[in-house]
N, C-alpha and C positions, 0 to 999 in steps of 0.2 A: 830367735825373735820368728813366733810364728805365725805373722801375716806384715806383707809391707805394710808402714806407715806412711801415709801423704800427708804432706805439707804444702801450705798458699803460701809463697813466697809475693809481698811488697815489690812488683816492678815498678824501677823507673823508668827503664833505660840507658839508665848508667854502668858503668864498670861494677859498683859495688854489689846493689844490688844481682846482677849478674852474678858475679864471683859467690854471695853468699849459693844461690840457686844450686852452681856447681857442684859447691861444696856437698850440698844434698844431696844431689842425684848422684854424686859418685860414693856415695853412703847407702844406695839402696836406695834410697826415701822415692816415692814418688812424688813429684813434683807435681805445680799445677801454676801458676801465675794471675794475680790480680794486678790490676791498674785502675787508678781512679781518675775520672774527668771533672778538673773543677771550673776550664775555660780560662783559666792564669799557666797552664802549660805555656811555654815559651818554641817549645819544639813545632817544626812545621809551619803555624800562620805566615810570623813574616818571614820565613824561606819563601813560602808558596809563591806570597803576593809581589815581592818585590823585584822588580830587574835584575838589580844588582847582586842578590843572594840566587841566580837563573842555576848559577854551578852548582849548590850547597847542595849536598844528597836532603831529595822532596821523601825523611819515609817518617814512620814510626817507629821511635828506638824502643821502646818497649813493645811493640808486635818483632822486631826485627833481632833484640834477645829471646823470645820465646823461640819465634824460628830458626836461632841458629844453638840454640838447648834443647829445642825440638822437646819441646812443651805446649798445653794448651797456657793459652793469657785469656781472662777475662774482663773484657775495659767495663767500666760504669761506671754511668754518669751520674755525680753527685753535685751539679750546677746548687740544683736549688737546698740541699741541707749544707752544704759550705757555706753561705751566705753567712750563715751565722757567725762562725768560725774567723771569717775574713771581716765581719764589721762589731764582733765584741766578743774576743778573744779573751780570755782566764788569766791567760800569763802572759798577753800581754804581746805587743812587736817586738823585731828586731831593728835589726837595723833602719829599715823603711816602715812596709806595712806587711812586713811577714809576720804572718801568724802561728810560727814554726815550729815548738810544742803542742801547742794548740792542733795543727796540723798534723801531727805525726800521730800522735794521738789517736784525734778522731779515724784517722786514715789505718791504724791498727783496728779499733772500736769494732770499724765496717770487716776489716777484715775476720774480725772474731765472731762478729754475726752471723758471717758469710762461712767463716768453718763449722759452725754449728747448723746450718742448713744442708750440708752439704755431703754431712759427715765425714771429716778431714781428723786429725788429730794435734799439726800443731801449726805456729805463724813462722817465717822467716822472715828478714829485714837486713838488706844490708848497712846497717848503722856502726861505725866504728869509731867507739870514745874520744872524743875531743876532736872529731873533723869539723863537728857545721858548731857555732858557739851559741846559739841557744835550747836545740833539741838533745844533741848529740854529748852532753856531758855527765861525767859518771854519777851527779848528783839529778840529773834529769830522766834518764832509762831507766827508774824504777819507778816515776813519775807518771810517763807514758805506757808503762804497762800496768802500775795500777790501775788512771781512771778508765783506759781500753774496756777490763776485766778483763784481757789475757792472762794477766797474773804473770806463772811459772810457767803459761803457755807457749810467749816470744822467747821467740830462740835470735840470738843475733851470732851467725855464726863467723864472722872476720876477728869481733871480740871476746867469743866467747868468756877466753880462759881470763880474764881481766872483771867478769862478773859474775854474779851470784850463780850455781846451775838450776840448772831446768829442769821443766817435769821431763820430757823428750831423752835428759840427758838423764835423768836419775835413775827412769822407765831400761834405762839400754836402747833405745830405738834409735840415736845416734851414739855414736865414739867421739867422747869427749876429749880427748887424744889426738884426736884429727879435726879436730876443732881451732882458732888459729885466735892471736893475742896482741891483731895490729891496735895501735890507737893514734893520736896526730893529724894534722892536716896534706903530712906528705903523703902521695898517693906512687910512690915507689915501688912497693911491696906490690902492691894492687896491679900494677902495669908489668911486673915479675911472672906475676901468677898468669898476665894473662897474655904470656908472652911461652909460657912452657906448657898452657892449658891449648896455644895455637886460634890463640880469637887474636882477629883485629881490628881495623875499622870500627870499634867501638866508640858512642858518644864520649867528648870531649870534655870530663866539668870546666865550667866556667860560670859558678856562682852560684851554682842550683839552676832549677829547673823551672821555674816559677818566677815571673813577670813582677812578684807585690816582693819579691828580693831589690828590685830596679829603681833605684835612686827616679830616674826621671816616670819612670811607670805611674812608683807611688803619688806623686807630684800634682802626675793628671788625675789620679783618683780621688785625691782628697779635694782640689779643686773642682772635679764634679760634687763630691760629696759639700762641698762648702755650697756651691752655687744653687743646691737645689733642696739646700736648708734639713738633709734629712741621712744618716749613710745606709743607702740603698742601692743598690743595681740592677741591673738585668743581663741576661748576658750580649744582646747586642752594646751595651754598653759599655764594657770590656773590651769588646770584640773592636771597637774604634777605637778606644784609649790604645790598640797599637800599632794604629795607621796614622800615616799623616804629620802634618805638622799643627798643632795645635798654637792658637791663638785668642788671651781673653782681652779681649780689648777696651769693654764693657762689660761688669758684674753683670746682668741682663743677660746675656751672649757670649759666645764662644764660633770659633771660624774652625774646622779641622778642613787645609787643605791639601789635597795632593801631594806629593814631593815628586813622585816620578811615573811613568806610564802605569805601573803596575796597580799603582797604590788609584791613581785614578780612574782605574778599573773597578778597585773595590769598590772604590766606594760608589761609583752606580747605582750598583743594589740598592743605594738606600736613600735615590734619589726623591721616592715620592714618600719616603716620614720624612723630610727635612729640607726648608726653604735650601735653593742647593744654585752656585753661581759658575760663572767659569767663561772668560773672553773670547772672543769671537772674533776680533780682529789680529788679535796673535795670538801663538801659539799658548797652554799653558793648565793652568792645575784647574780641576774640578775643587770644587768645597762646599763645605755641609755646615748650614750655622745653627746650633745648638741652643737655642732662647726666640727669647719673642723680641727681635729686631722691630724698630718704628722704618722710617722712611730713611732719616737720618741717621741710624746704627749700618742701614742696607748701603748708601751712598759710601760710608767709612768700608764696613767690607767689601764693597766693590773696587774702590782703590788698593786696599789689601791686596786681593786677590791679584791687582793688575800689576805692585807691584812684582807679585813673583810669576806673571808673562814674562814671554820673551820680550814683550812692551814693556818692559821699565825703565829704558829712556825714553818712552817716547812722550810725546806730548800730550796726548791721549790715546786710551784705552777703551774698545767699547763690550760691556763685559753686560752678559743674559741672566738674567736675575727670575730664578721658575720660583711660587711660591706658591705650596700645594694643589689644589685644581685649577689653579689659576693660570691665565696665559703668562705665555713670557713674555718680560718686558725690559729693556736694555735700557744702559747710562753709559752715557758715554764719560770717564774720568780722567785723571790725570793720577800716575800710579803716586801712592804712600813715596817720600824719599828714607834710606834705610833711619836718617837720624828721625824723624821723626816715628821710628816703631823702639815704644820704649821696652828695652828688655824684660821688666816685670809683665808687659803683655806676653809672655815665649810662657807657653803651661808648662 
């Protein structure tokens, strides 16, 4: 080689993308990472909010990977662009609302655009044949390469021997013999490699790093779309879906009830945007109302909030209700009993 070739690596923060970048670094390739922020990332949000998660590491795993490898990381906000992927996935959804194949194609396409703008030579990802049921199959991997426009500039170092030769291999930029042939869902080979490289404390895989793969989160997003009569969202919408207990007692309004101190503090930041309730005679949660409740709805909401307070067994709980710029008012209510809260109210 007459010059050092440059690769941009999709860095999710997981072990696979970390190892793929490490293999390239070991071949003398200049690697920089790229991480796309969609708003649906699992890491950090709930860990930073919930008290029960206080002992978990509060770190951005992609930044941690970049620091560990000694490479530069570019974090790019794609929230608005990504909406069309979530709302209208060409290749459909996985088990929940995860548009995995469209998502991978989108991210590789964005990386390819970045590559062109920054004079890099090729793209690397940590994909493994057969690891993900939707986007990482032998017959879907060429779809990502083709629809992203990256084509033969997309190299998957961990499973390259199971795929057609790419341009970086053909040109001798990388040595194919030093690439791998991993396949399947087992992570044992990757864990062994990490040990060999003295890499530890990496993020553990747990069903992906995206809330859209989570059944409960997907249910809340579907409910949001159904209640509004359109498939759309804003960042605040998808952030609030990650927090609290969501109850929809009537079609036109929903309650978001804090489950503990950390969530109550987080919901406090939305008080000016939503009608909100909190018990004042007993310790209890803050709750936001998403929708257009009437007086009867507010009474029901107050009884629900009272149920989740420390006054759940009391004859009466005083609940303060604040609506926009109006002066707060109070209601003395009897908490709803558990048998009066149907399961279908839980979103």
